[in-house]
SEFIZA-3560 file (N, C-alpha, C; in Angstrom, 3 decimals):
REM SEFIZA-3560
<numar><xx>-30.383</xx><yy>-79.670</yy><zz>-110.656</zz><atom>N</atom></numar>
<numar><xx>-30.809</xx><yy>-78.291</yy><zz>-110.512</zz><atom>CA</atom></numar>
<numar><xx>-31.631</xx><yy>-77.886</yy><zz>-111.739</zz><atom>C</atom></numar>
<numar><xx>-32.679</xx><yy>-77.156</yy><zz>-111.519</zz><atom>N</atom></numar>
<numar><xx>-33.552</xx><yy>-76.707</yy><zz>-112.603</zz><atom>CA</atom></numar>
<numar><xx>-33.260</xx><yy>-75.239</yy><zz>-112.892</zz><atom>C</atom></numar>
<numar><xx>-33.020</xx><yy>-74.940</yy><zz>-114.154</zz><atom>N</atom></numar>
<numar><xx>-32.812</xx><yy>-73.557</yy><zz>-114.589</zz><atom>CA</atom></numar>
<numar><xx>-34.003</xx><yy>-73.116</yy><zz>-115.423</zz><atom>C</atom></numar>
<numar><xx>-34.560</xx><yy>-71.961</yy><zz>-115.097</zz><atom>N</atom></numar>
<numar><xx>-35.654</xx><yy>-71.386</yy><zz>-115.873</zz><atom>CA</atom></numar>
<numar><xx>-35.122</xx><yy>-70.138</yy><zz>-116.565</zz><atom>C</atom></numar>
<numar><xx>-35.376</xx><yy>-70.048</yy><zz>-117.862</zz><atom>N</atom></numar>
<numar><xx>-34.903</xx><yy>-68.902</yy><zz>-118.614</zz><atom>CA</atom></numar>
<numar><xx>-35.927</xx><yy>-68.507</yy><zz>-119.669</zz><atom>C</atom></numar>
<numar><xx>-35.746</xx><yy>-67.307</yy><zz>-120.206</zz><atom>N</atom></numar>
<numar><xx>-36.653</xx><yy>-66.749</yy><zz>-121.207</zz><atom>CA</atom></numar>
<numar><xx>-35.809</xx><yy>-66.107</yy><zz>-122.294</zz><atom>C</atom></numar>
<numar><xx>-36.205</xx><yy>-66.290</yy><zz>-123.548</zz><atom>N</atom></numar>
<numar><xx>-35.569</xx><yy>-65.581</yy><zz>-124.655</zz><atom>CA</atom></numar>
<numar><xx>-36.318</xx><yy>-64.265</yy><zz>-124.892</zz><atom>C</atom></numar>
<numar><xx>-35.575</xx><yy>-63.209</yy><zz>-125.143</zz><atom>N</atom></numar>
<numar><xx>-36.145</xx><yy>-61.900</yy><zz>-125.443</zz><atom>CA</atom></numar>
<numar><xx>-35.592</xx><yy>-61.432</yy><zz>-126.787</zz><atom>C</atom></numar>
<numar><xx>-36.437</xx><yy>-60.731</yy><zz>-127.568</zz><atom>N</atom></numar>
<numar><xx>-36.048</xx><yy>-60.240</yy><zz>-128.878</zz><atom>CA</atom></numar>
<numar><xx>-36.128</xx><yy>-58.718</yy><zz>-128.919</zz><atom>C</atom></numar>
<numar><xx>-35.116</xx><yy>-58.114</yy><zz>-129.542</zz><atom>N</atom></numar>
<numar><xx>-35.134</xx><yy>-56.669</yy><zz>-129.798</zz><atom>CA</atom></numar>
<numar><xx>-34.670</xx><yy>-56.452</yy><zz>-131.230</zz><atom>C</atom></numar>
<numar><xx>-35.182</xx><yy>-55.415</yy><zz>-131.841</zz><atom>N</atom></numar>
<numar><xx>-34.886</xx><yy>-55.101</yy><zz>-133.236</zz><atom>CA</atom></numar>
<numar><xx>-34.156</xx><yy>-53.766</yy><zz>-133.298</zz><atom>C</atom></numar>
<numar><xx>-33.012</xx><yy>-53.727</yy><zz>-133.986</zz><atom>N</atom></numar>
<numar><xx>-32.353</xx><yy>-52.457</yy><zz>-134.262</zz><atom>CA</atom></numar>
<numar><xx>-32.578</xx><yy>-52.154</yy><zz>-135.739</zz><atom>C</atom></numar>
<numar><xx>-33.135</xx><yy>-50.992</yy><zz>-136.011</zz><atom>N</atom></numar>
<numar><xx>-33.417</xx><yy>-50.562</yy><zz>-137.385</zz><atom>CA</atom></numar>
<numar><xx>-32.482</xx><yy>-49.424</yy><zz>-137.743</zz><atom>C</atom></numar>
<numar><xx>-31.856</xx><yy>-49.542</yy><zz>-138.901</zz><atom>N</atom></numar>
<numar><xx>-30.925</xx><yy>-48.512</yy><zz>-139.368</zz><atom>CA</atom></numar>
<numar><xx>-31.104</xx><yy>-48.370</yy><zz>-140.877</zz><atom>C</atom></numar>
<numar><xx>-31.655</xx><yy>-47.244</yy><zz>-141.279</zz><atom>N</atom></numar>
<numar><xx>-31.972</xx><yy>-47.036</yy><zz>-142.693</zz><atom>CA</atom></numar>
<numar><xx>-33.028</xx><yy>-48.032</yy><zz>-143.138</zz><atom>C</atom></numar>
<numar><xx>-32.773</xx><yy>-48.681</yy><zz>-144.256</zz><atom>N</atom></numar>
<numar><xx>-33.705</xx><yy>-49.676</yy><zz>-144.794</zz><atom>CA</atom></numar>
<numar><xx>-33.434</xx><yy>-51.068</yy><zz>-144.238</zz><atom>C</atom></numar>
<numar><xx>-32.447</xx><yy>-51.203</yy><zz>-143.376</zz><atom>N</atom></numar>
<numar><xx>-32.046</xx><yy>-52.509</yy><zz>-142.866</zz><atom>CA</atom></numar>
<numar><xx>-32.416</xx><yy>-52.647</yy><zz>-141.395</zz><atom>C</atom></numar>
<numar><xx>-32.396</xx><yy>-53.892</yy><zz>-140.934</zz><atom>N</atom></numar>
<numar><xx>-32.654</xx><yy>-54.149</yy><zz>-139.518</zz><atom>CA</atom></numar>
<numar><xx>-31.941</xx><yy>-55.431</yy><zz>-139.116</zz><atom>C</atom></numar>
<numar><xx>-31.794</xx><yy>-55.609</yy><zz>-137.807</zz><atom>N</atom></numar>
<numar><xx>-31.160</xx><yy>-56.796</yy><zz>-137.256</zz><atom>CA</atom></numar>
<numar><xx>-31.909</xx><yy>-57.165</yy><zz>-135.988</zz><atom>C</atom></numar>
<numar><xx>-32.254</xx><yy>-58.435</yy><zz>-135.839</zz><atom>N</atom></numar>
<numar><xx>-32.948</xx><yy>-58.902</yy><zz>-134.642</zz><atom>CA</atom></numar>
<numar><xx>-31.916</xx><yy>-59.520</yy><zz>-133.704</zz><atom>C</atom></numar>
<numar><xx>-31.897</xx><yy>-59.026</yy><zz>-132.478</zz><atom>N</atom></numar>
<numar><xx>-31.008</xx><yy>-59.554</yy><zz>-131.442</zz><atom>CA</atom></numar>
<numar><xx>-31.831</xx><yy>-60.424</yy><zz>-130.506</zz><atom>C</atom></numar>
<numar><xx>-31.368</xx><yy>-61.642</yy><zz>-130.274</zz><atom>N</atom></numar>
<numar><xx>-32.047</xx><yy>-62.567</yy><zz>-129.369</zz><atom>CA</atom></numar>
<numar><xx>-31.143</xx><yy>-62.787</yy><zz>-128.159</zz><atom>C</atom></numar>
<numar><xx>-31.728</xx><yy>-62.659</yy><zz>-126.974</zz><atom>N</atom></numar>
<numar><xx>-30.960</xx><yy>-62.769</yy><zz>-125.732</zz><atom>CA</atom></numar>
<numar><xx>-31.650</xx><yy>-63.741</yy><zz>-124.798</zz><atom>C</atom></numar>
<numar><xx>-30.882</xx><yy>-64.682</yy><zz>-124.249</zz><atom>N</atom></numar>
<numar><xx>-31.397</xx><yy>-65.558</yy><zz>-123.198</zz><atom>CA</atom></numar>
<numar><xx>-30.999</xx><yy>-64.920</yy><zz>-121.871</zz><atom>C</atom></numar>
<numar><xx>-31.986</xx><yy>-64.420</yy><zz>-121.134</zz><atom>N</atom></numar>
<numar><xx>-31.673</xx><yy>-63.660</yy><zz>-119.929</zz><atom>CA</atom></numar>
<numar><xx>-32.825</xx><yy>-63.696</yy><zz>-118.939</zz><atom>C</atom></numar>
<numar><xx>-32.523</xx><yy>-63.329</yy><zz>-117.727</zz><atom>N</atom></numar>
<numar><xx>-33.555</xx><yy>-63.130</yy><zz>-116.716</zz><atom>CA</atom></numar>
<numar><xx>-33.804</xx><yy>-61.647</yy><zz>-116.493</zz><atom>C</atom></numar>
<numar><xx>-33.089</xx><yy>-60.789</yy><zz>-117.242</zz><atom>N</atom></numar>
<numar><xx>-33.181</xx><yy>-59.341</yy><zz>-117.045</zz><atom>CA</atom></numar>
<numar><xx>-34.168</xx><yy>-58.653</yy><zz>-117.982</zz><atom>C</atom></numar>
<numar><xx>-34.786</xx><yy>-59.403</yy><zz>-118.876</zz><atom>N</atom></numar>
<numar><xx>-35.902</xx><yy>-58.904</yy><zz>-119.652</zz><atom>CA</atom></numar>
<numar><xx>-35.606</xx><yy>-57.906</yy><zz>-120.749</zz><atom>C</atom></numar>
<numar><xx>-36.558</xx><yy>-57.015</yy><zz>-120.929</zz><atom>N</atom></numar>
<numar><xx>-36.561</xx><yy>-56.054</yy><zz>-122.023</zz><atom>CA</atom></numar>
<numar><xx>-35.304</xx><yy>-55.203</yy><zz>-122.053</zz><atom>C</atom></numar>
<numar><xx>-34.862</xx><yy>-54.740</yy><zz>-120.922</zz><atom>N</atom></numar>
<numar><xx>-33.687</xx><yy>-53.865</yy><zz>-120.874</zz><atom>CA</atom></numar>
<numar><xx>-32.455</xx><yy>-54.580</yy><zz>-121.426</zz><atom>C</atom></numar>
<numar><xx>-32.252</xx><yy>-55.837</yy><zz>-121.067</zz><atom>N</atom></numar>
<numar><xx>-31.104</xx><yy>-56.599</yy><zz>-121.542</zz><atom>CA</atom></numar>
<numar><xx>-31.167</xx><yy>-56.820</yy><zz>-123.047</zz><atom>C</atom></numar>
<numar><xx>-32.355</xx><yy>-57.090</yy><zz>-123.571</zz><atom>N</atom></numar>
<numar><xx>-32.503</xx><yy>-57.303</yy><zz>-125.013</zz><atom>CA</atom></numar>
<numar><xx>-32.201</xx><yy>-56.027</yy><zz>-125.785</zz><atom>C</atom></numar>
<numar><xx>-32.730</xx><yy>-54.896</yy><zz>-125.325</zz><atom>N</atom></numar>
<numar><xx>-32.464</xx><yy>-53.631</yy><zz>-126.013</zz><atom>CA</atom></numar>
<numar><xx>-30.988</xx><yy>-53.261</yy><zz>-125.929</zz><atom>C</atom></numar>
<numar><xx>-30.367</xx><yy>-53.455</yy><zz>-124.775</zz><atom>N</atom></numar>
<numar><xx>-28.945</xx><yy>-53.152</yy><zz>-124.628</zz><atom>CA</atom></numar>
<numar><xx>-28.095</xx><yy>-54.029</yy><zz>-125.541</zz><atom>C</atom></numar>
<numar><xx>-28.464</xx><yy>-55.309</yy><zz>-125.694</zz><atom>N</atom></numar>
<numar><xx>-27.736</xx><yy>-56.203</yy><zz>-126.597</zz><atom>CA</atom></numar>
<numar><xx>-27.841</xx><yy>-55.719</yy><zz>-128.041</zz><atom>C</atom></numar>
<numar><xx>-29.011</xx><yy>-55.222</yy><zz>-128.446</zz><atom>N</atom></numar>
<numar><xx>-29.180</xx><yy>-54.699</yy><zz>-129.807</zz><atom>CA</atom></numar>
<numar><xx>-28.310</xx><yy>-53.456</yy><zz>-130.014</zz><atom>C</atom></numar>
<numar><xx>-28.288</xx><yy>-52.550</yy><zz>-129.023</zz><atom>N</atom></numar>
<numar><xx>-27.418</xx><yy>-51.369</yy><zz>-129.133</zz><atom>CA</atom></numar>
<numar><xx>-25.946</xx><yy>-51.780</yy><zz>-129.192</zz><atom>C</atom></numar>
<numar><xx>-25.561</xx><yy>-52.760</yy><zz>-128.380</zz><atom>N</atom></numar>
<numar><xx>-24.164</xx><yy>-53.227</yy><zz>-128.401</zz><atom>CA</atom></numar>
<numar><xx>-23.801</xx><yy>-53.804</yy><zz>-129.760</zz><atom>C</atom></numar>
<numar><xx>-24.719</xx><yy>-54.566</yy><zz>-130.360</zz><atom>N</atom></numar>
<numar><xx>-24.460</xx><yy>-55.104</yy><zz>-131.699</zz><atom>CA</atom></numar>
<numar><xx>-24.251</xx><yy>-53.952</yy><zz>-132.681</zz><atom>C</atom></numar>
<numar><xx>-25.103</xx><yy>-52.936</yy><zz>-132.602</zz><atom>N</atom></numar>
<numar><xx>-24.975</xx><yy>-51.786</yy><zz>-133.491</zz><atom>CA</atom></numar>
<numar><xx>-23.652</xx><yy>-51.075</yy><zz>-133.318</zz><atom>C</atom></numar>
<numar><xx>-23.217</xx><yy>-50.872</yy><zz>-132.092</zz><atom>N</atom></numar>
<numar><xx>-21.936</xx><yy>-50.191</yy><zz>-131.854</zz><atom>CA</atom></numar>
<numar><xx>-20.762</xx><yy>-51.000</yy><zz>-132.379</zz><atom>C</atom></numar>
<numar><xx>-20.869</xx><yy>-52.344</yy><zz>-132.335</zz><atom>N</atom></numar>
<numar><xx>-19.781</xx><yy>-53.200</yy><zz>-132.839</zz><atom>CA</atom></numar>
<numar><xx>-19.769</xx><yy>-53.312</yy><zz>-134.355</zz><atom>C</atom></numar>
<numar><xx>-20.930</xx><yy>-53.208</yy><zz>-135.004</zz><atom>N</atom></numar>
<numar><xx>-21.024</xx><yy>-53.560</yy><zz>-136.423</zz><atom>CA</atom></numar>
<numar><xx>-21.405</xx><yy>-52.418</yy><zz>-137.355</zz><atom>C</atom></numar>
<numar><xx>-21.787</xx><yy>-51.265</yy><zz>-136.822</zz><atom>N</atom></numar>
<numar><xx>-22.215</xx><yy>-50.150</yy><zz>-137.660</zz><atom>CA</atom></numar>
<numar><xx>-21.343</xx><yy>-48.928</yy><zz>-137.383</zz><atom>C</atom></numar>
<numar><xx>-21.349</xx><yy>-48.010</yy><zz>-138.307</zz><atom>N</atom></numar>
<numar><xx>-20.594</xx><yy>-46.773</yy><zz>-138.103</zz><atom>CA</atom></numar>
<numar><xx>-21.257</xx><yy>-45.936</yy><zz>-137.009</zz><atom>C</atom></numar>
<numar><xx>-20.485</xx><yy>-45.093</yy><zz>-136.320</zz><atom>N</atom></numar>
<numar><xx>-21.073</xx><yy>-44.250</yy><zz>-135.278</zz><atom>CA</atom></numar>
<numar><xx>-22.227</xx><yy>-43.377</yy><zz>-135.783</zz><atom>C</atom></numar>
<numar><xx>-22.114</xx><yy>-42.880</yy><zz>-137.012</zz><atom>N</atom></numar>
<numar><xx>-23.185</xx><yy>-42.058</yy><zz>-137.573</zz><atom>CA</atom></numar>
<numar><xx>-24.455</xx><yy>-42.872</yy><zz>-137.776</zz><atom>C</atom></numar>
<numar><xx>-24.320</xx><yy>-44.099</yy><zz>-138.232</zz><atom>N</atom></numar>
<numar><xx>-25.483</xx><yy>-44.970</yy><zz>-138.427</zz><atom>CA</atom></numar>
<numar><xx>-26.135</xx><yy>-45.308</yy><zz>-137.085</zz><atom>C</atom></numar>
<numar><xx>-25.333</xx><yy>-45.569</yy><zz>-136.069</zz><atom>N</atom></numar>
<numar><xx>-25.877</xx><yy>-45.889</yy><zz>-134.743</zz><atom>CA</atom></numar>
<numar><xx>-26.666</xx><yy>-44.703</yy><zz>-134.188</zz><atom>C</atom></numar>
<numar><xx>-26.180</xx><yy>-43.492</yy><zz>-134.414</zz><atom>N</atom></numar>
<numar><xx>-26.900</xx><yy>-42.304</yy><zz>-133.934</zz><atom>CA</atom></numar>
<numar><xx>-28.287</xx><yy>-42.187</yy><zz>-134.554</zz><atom>C</atom></numar>
<numar><xx>-28.447</xx><yy>-42.653</yy><zz>-135.783</zz><atom>N</atom></numar>
<numar><xx>-29.741</xx><yy>-42.565</yy><zz>-136.474</zz><atom>CA</atom></numar>
<numar><xx>-30.607</xx><yy>-43.813</yy><zz>-136.266</zz><atom>C</atom></numar>
<numar><xx>-30.059</xx><yy>-44.837</yy><zz>-135.640</zz><atom>N</atom></numar>
<numar><xx>-30.770</xx><yy>-46.108</yy><zz>-135.470</zz><atom>CA</atom></numar>
<numar><xx>-31.815</xx><yy>-46.014</yy><zz>-134.359</zz><atom>C</atom></numar>
<numar><xx>-32.771</xx><yy>-46.919</yy><zz>-134.431</zz><atom>N</atom></numar>
<numar><xx>-33.763</xx><yy>-47.055</yy><zz>-133.364</zz><atom>CA</atom></numar>
<numar><xx>-33.820</xx><yy>-48.524</yy><zz>-132.941</zz><atom>C</atom></numar>
<numar><xx>-34.133</xx><yy>-48.742</yy><zz>-131.683</zz><atom>N</atom></numar>
<numar><xx>-34.258</xx><yy>-50.098</yy><zz>-131.147</zz><atom>CA</atom></numar>
<numar><xx>-35.664</xx><yy>-50.261</yy><zz>-130.593</zz><atom>C</atom></numar>
<numar><xx>-36.286</xx><yy>-51.393</yy><zz>-130.927</zz><atom>N</atom></numar>
<numar><xx>-37.627</xx><yy>-51.703</yy><zz>-130.414</zz><atom>CA</atom></numar>
<numar><xx>-37.600</xx><yy>-53.086</yy><zz>-129.785</zz><atom>C</atom></numar>
<numar><xx>-38.279</xx><yy>-53.210</yy><zz>-128.669</zz><atom>N</atom></numar>
<numar><xx>-38.440</xx><yy>-54.508</yy><zz>-128.016</zz><atom>CA</atom></numar>
<numar><xx>-39.561</xx><yy>-55.261</yy><zz>-128.727</zz><atom>C</atom></numar>
<numar><xx>-39.302</xx><yy>-56.528</yy><zz>-129.080</zz><atom>N</atom></numar>
<numar><xx>-40.288</xx><yy>-57.304</yy><zz>-129.834</zz><atom>CA</atom></numar>
<numar><xx>-41.073</xx><yy>-58.294</yy><zz>-128.983</zz><atom>C</atom></numar>
<numar><xx>-40.526</xx><yy>-58.731</yy><zz>-127.878</zz><atom>N</atom></numar>
<numar><xx>-41.262</xx><yy>-59.665</yy><zz>-127.045</zz><atom>CA</atom></numar>
<numar><xx>-40.380</xx><yy>-60.732</yy><zz>-126.452</zz><atom>C</atom></numar>
<numar><xx>-41.043</xx><yy>-61.758</yy><zz>-125.903</zz><atom>N</atom></numar>
<numar><xx>-40.314</xx><yy>-62.814</yy><zz>-125.217</zz><atom>CA</atom></numar>
<numar><xx>-40.956</xx><yy>-64.166</yy><zz>-125.443</zz><atom>C</atom></numar>
<numar><xx>-40.175</xx><yy>-65.202</yy><zz>-125.196</zz><atom>N</atom></numar>
<numar><xx>-40.693</xx><yy>-66.556</yy><zz>-125.284</zz><atom>CA</atom></numar>
<numar><xx>-41.408</xx><yy>-66.912</yy><zz>-123.986</zz><atom>C</atom></numar>
<numar><xx>-42.064</xx><yy>-68.034</yy><zz>-123.984</zz><atom>N</atom></numar>
<numar><xx>-42.586</xx><yy>-68.598</yy><zz>-122.739</zz><atom>CA</atom></numar>
<numar><xx>-41.389</xx><yy>-69.025</yy><zz>-121.890</zz><atom>C</atom></numar>
<numar><xx>-41.528</xx><yy>-69.046</yy><zz>-120.589</zz><atom>N</atom></numar>
<numar><xx>-40.425</xx><yy>-69.547</yy><zz>-119.757</zz><atom>CA</atom></numar>
<numar><xx>-40.060</xx><yy>-70.981</yy><zz>-120.141</zz><atom>C</atom></numar>
<numar><xx>-38.779</xx><yy>-71.238</yy><zz>-120.267</zz><atom>N</atom></numar>
<numar><xx>-38.278</xx><yy>-72.550</yy><zz>-120.635</zz><atom>CA</atom></numar>
<numar><xx>-37.503</xx><yy>-73.117</yy><zz>-119.451</zz><atom>C</atom></numar>
<numar><xx>-37.537</xx><yy>-74.427</yy><zz>-119.305</zz><atom>N</atom></numar>
<numar><xx>-36.880</xx><yy>-75.065</yy><zz>-118.168</zz><atom>CA</atom></numar>
<numar><xx>-35.824</xx><yy>-76.047</yy><zz>-118.663</zz><atom>C</atom></numar>
<numar><xx>-34.650</xx><yy>-75.958</yy><zz>-118.059</zz><atom>N</atom></numar>
<numar><xx>-33.593</xx><yy>-76.922</yy><zz>-118.343</zz><atom>CA</atom></numar>
<numar><xx>-33.331</xx><yy>-77.709</yy><zz>-117.053</zz><atom>C</atom></numar>
<numar><xx>-33.380</xx><yy>-79.026</yy><zz>-117.155</zz><atom>N</atom></numar>
<numar><xx>-33.162</xx><yy>-79.872</yy><zz>-115.969</zz><atom>CA</atom></numar>
<numar><xx>-31.719</xx><yy>-80.288</yy><zz>-115.904</zz><atom>C</atom></numar>
//
């Protein structure tokens, strides 16, 4: 069976710091941004998350696993 997948990147920025979230998904930009928000909720204070912003950075070429 052949599986085709794409990596997507999203950036969560909080203050002077940032974190890049990488997601292997078929759901695209929405999944990458949601993963970045989830990381922020798990690792940052609620006040910091409220001030944070998330940006979609892009995707890889489709990759195939045989």
